[in-house]
C-alpha positions in Angstrom: 62.1 -116.6 116.4 60.7 -116.4 112.9 57.7 -114.7 111.3 55.8 -117.8 110.1 52.4 -116.5 109.4 50.5 -117.2 106.1 50.9 -114.1 103.9 49.1 -113.5 100.7 50.9 -111.2 98.3 49.5 -107.7 98.5 52.6 -106.0 97.0 56.3 -106.7 96.7 59.0 -104.1 97.5 61.7 -105.3 95.1 64.7 -103.3 96.5 65.5 -102.5 100.1 68.5 -102.9 102.5 68.9 -103.9 106.1 72.1 -103.3 108.1 73.6 -102.4 111.4 76.2 -99.6 111.9 78.0 -101.9 114.3 78.9 -104.4 111.6 82.3 -104.8 110.0 82.4 -102.6 106.9 84.4 -103.2 103.8 87.4 -101.0 103.0 87.1 -98.7 100.0 83.4 -98.1 100.7 81.7 -94.9 99.3 79.4 -94.6 102.3 79.5 -95.3 106.0 76.1 -95.5 107.8 75.8 -94.0 111.3 72.4 -95.6 112.1 70.7 -99.0 111.9 68.2 -100.1 109.3 66.8 -103.1 111.0 64.4 -105.8 109.8 61.6 -105.0 112.2 61.5 -101.4 111.0 61.4 -102.5 107.4 58.6 -105.0 108.0 56.7 -102.2 109.8 57.1 -100.0 106.7 55.7 -102.8 104.5 52.7 -103.2 106.7 52.1 -99.5 107.0 52.0 -99.0 103.3 49.8 -101.9 102.2 52.7 -104.2 101.1 53.4 -107.7 102.2 56.7 -109.0 100.8 60.2 -107.6 100.1 63.5 -108.2 98.5 66.6 -107.3 100.6 69.7 -106.4 98.6 73.2 -106.6 100.2 74.5 -103.1 100.7 77.9 -102.4 99.1 79.5 -101.3 102.4 79.1 -104.8 103.8 81.0 -106.3 101.0 80.7 -110.1 100.5 79.8 -110.9 104.1 76.1 -111.7 103.6 75.4 -113.1 107.1 73.3 -110.2 108.3 71.2 -110.5 105.2 70.8 -114.2 105.6 69.8 -113.8 109.2 67.1 -111.4 108.1 65.8 -113.8 105.5 65.6 -116.6 108.1 63.2 -114.5 110.2 60.5 -114.2 107.5 61.5 -116.8 104.8 58.1 -116.7 103.1 57.9 -113.0 102.9 61.5 -112.1 101.9 64.0 -112.9 99.2 67.6 -111.8 99.0 70.2 -110.6 96.6 73.8 -111.3 97.7 77.2 -109.8 96.9 79.8 -112.4 96.1 83.4 -112.7 94.8 83.7 -114.4 91.4 85.7 -117.1 93.2 82.7 -118.3 95.2 82.0 -122.0 95.0 78.9 -123.5 93.5 78.2 -125.2 96.9 78.3 -121.9 98.7 75.9 -120.4 96.2 73.6 -123.4 96.7 73.6 -122.9 100.4 72.6 -119.3 99.9 69.8 -120.4 97.5 68.5 -122.7 100.2 68.3 -119.6 102.5 66.3 -117.4 100.1 68.9 -115.8 97.9 67.7 -115.4 94.3 70.4 -113.3 92.7 73.7 -111.5 92.9 74.4 -107.8 92.8 77.2 -106.2 90.9 77.4 -102.7 92.4 79.9 -101.1 90.0 79.4 -97.5 90.9 82.8 -95.9 91.1 84.6 -99.2 90.3 86.6 -100.3 87.2 84.6 -102.1 84.7 85.0 -105.9 85.0 86.1 -108.2 82.2 83.4 -110.8 82.0 85.5 -112.9 79.6 87.7 -113.9 82.6 87.3 -117.5 83.7 86.1 -116.5 87.2 83.2 -114.5 85.9 82.3 -117.1 83.3 82.1 -119.8 86.0 80.1 -117.5 88.3 77.6 -116.7 85.6 77.3 -120.3 84.7 76.4 -121.2 88.3 74.0 -118.2 88.5 72.2 -119.5 85.4 72.0 -123.0 86.6 70.5 -121.8 89.9 67.9 -119.7 88.0 69.2 -116.6 89.7 69.5 -113.1 88.2 72.5 -110.7 87.9 71.6 -107.2 89.2 73.6 -104.4 87.7 74.1 -101.0 89.4 76.0 -98.6 87.2 75.4 -95.3 85.5 73.6 -95.7 82.2 76.6 -94.8 79.9 78.2 -98.1 80.7 75.2 -100.4 81.0 74.6 -101.3 77.3 78.1 -102.6 77.0 77.9 -104.6 80.3 74.6 -106.0 79.3 75.8 -107.1 75.8 78.6 -108.9 77.5 76.3 -110.6 79.9 73.5 -111.7 77.6 75.3 -114.7 76.1 75.5 -116.3 79.6 71.7 -116.6 79.5 71.2 -115.2 83.0 68.3 -113.0 83.9 69.6 -109.4 84.1 68.1 -106.8 86.5 69.0 -103.1 86.1 68.9 -100.9 89.2 67.1 -97.6 89.5 66.0 -96.8 85.9 69.6 -97.6 84.8 70.9 -94.6 86.8 70.5 -92.1 83.9 71.0 -88.3 84.3 67.5 -86.9 84.2 68.8 -83.6 82.9 69.7 -85.4 79.6 66.2 -86.7 79.1 65.0 -89.9 77.6 66.7 -89.1 74.3 70.1 -89.7 75.8 71.8 -92.3 73.4 72.8 -94.5 76.3 69.2 -94.7 77.6 67.9 -95.3 74.1 70.4 -98.2 73.8 69.2 -99.6 77.1 65.6 -99.5 75.8 66.6 -101.4 72.7 68.3 -104.1 74.8 65.1 -104.4 76.8 63.5 -106.0 73.7 65.7 -109.0 74.3 63.2 -110.3 76.9 66.1 -111.2 79.2 66.3 -107.9 81.2 64.2 -106.5 84.0 64.2 -102.9 85.2 63.7 -101.6 88.7 61.5 -98.6 88.7 63.0 -97.2 91.9 65.1 -94.4 93.5 63.8 -91.6 91.3 65.7 -89.3 93.7 69.0 -90.7 92.4 68.6 -89.6 88.8 70.9 -86.6 89.0 68.5 -83.6 88.6 66.1 -81.6 90.7 63.1 -83.4 92.2 61.0 -82.0 89.3 63.5 -83.0 86.6 63.8 -86.5 88.1 60.0 -87.0 88.3 59.5 -85.6 84.7 62.1 -88.1 83.5 60.4 -91.0 85.3 57.1 -90.1 83.7 58.6 -89.8 80.3 60.6 -93.0 80.6 57.7 -95.3 81.8 55.8 -95.6 78.5 59.1 -96.3 76.7 60.1 -98.9 79.3 56.7 -100.5 79.0 57.1 -100.7 75.2 60.6 -102.2 75.4 60.5 -104.3 78.5 56.8 -104.9 79.1 54.9 -104.6 82.4 56.0 -108.0 83.5 59.7 -107.1 83.4 59.3 -103.9 85.5 59.4 -104.0 89.3 59.1 -101.3 91.9 61.4 -100.9 94.9 61.5 -98.5 97.8 65.3 -98.3 98.0 64.8 -98.1 101.8 66.5 -96.7 103.9 67.4 -94.2 101.1 71.1 -94.0 101.9 72.6 -90.5 101.4 69.1 -89.2 100.9 67.6 -89.9 104.3 67.0 -86.3 105.1 64.4 -85.6 102.4 63.1 -89.1 101.4 61.2 -91.6 103.5 59.3 -94.8 102.9 55.8 -93.2 102.7 57.0 -90.5 100.3 58.5 -93.0 97.7 55.3 -95.1 97.9 53.2 -92.0 97.3 55.5 -91.0 94.4 55.0 -94.4 92.8 51.2 -94.1 93.2 51.3 -90.7 91.5 53.4 -91.7 88.5 51.6 -91.2 85.2 50.9 -94.9 84.6 47.7 -96.9 84.6 46.8 -98.6 87.9 46.6 -102.1 86.5 50.2 -101.8 85.2 51.4 -100.6 88.6 49.7 -103.6 90.2 51.5 -105.9 87.7 54.8 -104.3 88.8 54.0 -104.8 92.5 52.7 -108.3 92.3 53.0 -110.5 89.2 56.3 -109.2 87.8 58.1 -109.3 91.1 56.5 -112.5 92.2 57.9 -114.3 89.1 61.3 -112.7 89.1 62.0 -113.2 92.7 60.4 -116.7 93.0 57.6 -115.9 95.5 54.8 -118.4 95.9 51.2 -117.2 95.9 50.6 -118.3 99.5 53.5 -118.9 101.7 54.3 -120.0 105.3 
């Protein structure tokens, strides 16, 4: 059964996860869920918070088995897009099949992992295929290493999406040299930023929120409103006890940023980046 209703875009959640604790989990994972984050609950959160569309990102603990994600996309193909995790040996035909099912990018979750060498042939072939499909490469890494990774990626021509403000340490403030380098790279016009997961920024709740409010005008100056997107990061893994969907929506609404810019993040910017049509079946 699929959700096939016509759905105008009211707002797009650009970063969420669905999974079942009963799935086969990858070895070497940093986190093991003891609960399910199912699609029906996610869609209910969208409806309950005035949003209509979402982008589902493959969680790192499921590795490169994207089937659960693909099954979710098949239920509501007009309302959902996906970001997959793949090996750099994946074939172009396999990527094309995923594109046909609603995948629009790949995620490199590099937290706690050795930095990859993007000059290796496998990476070069993968990024060539990503570029040809019009997909993006999503990077999840702490900000200290992001400028170098991005500089290595830029020549491939792919759209680059940075997770969660670039995972800076809010205690260092916006003057941190690595964050400043990230802002400078934003001027390239090839990079998008996810304004998401403020609670993952390393400080107290107050420090994290202060950082977000200080960073937003700088991000607007470097990236522009049409290259900033908001995501819930549902179900807030490792932070479930003090964060919920409604609270992150409320936090976004209360950020020190003009309402029209927030609306651009929620609709036009995400609609373009994730290839949503205006009216969909």
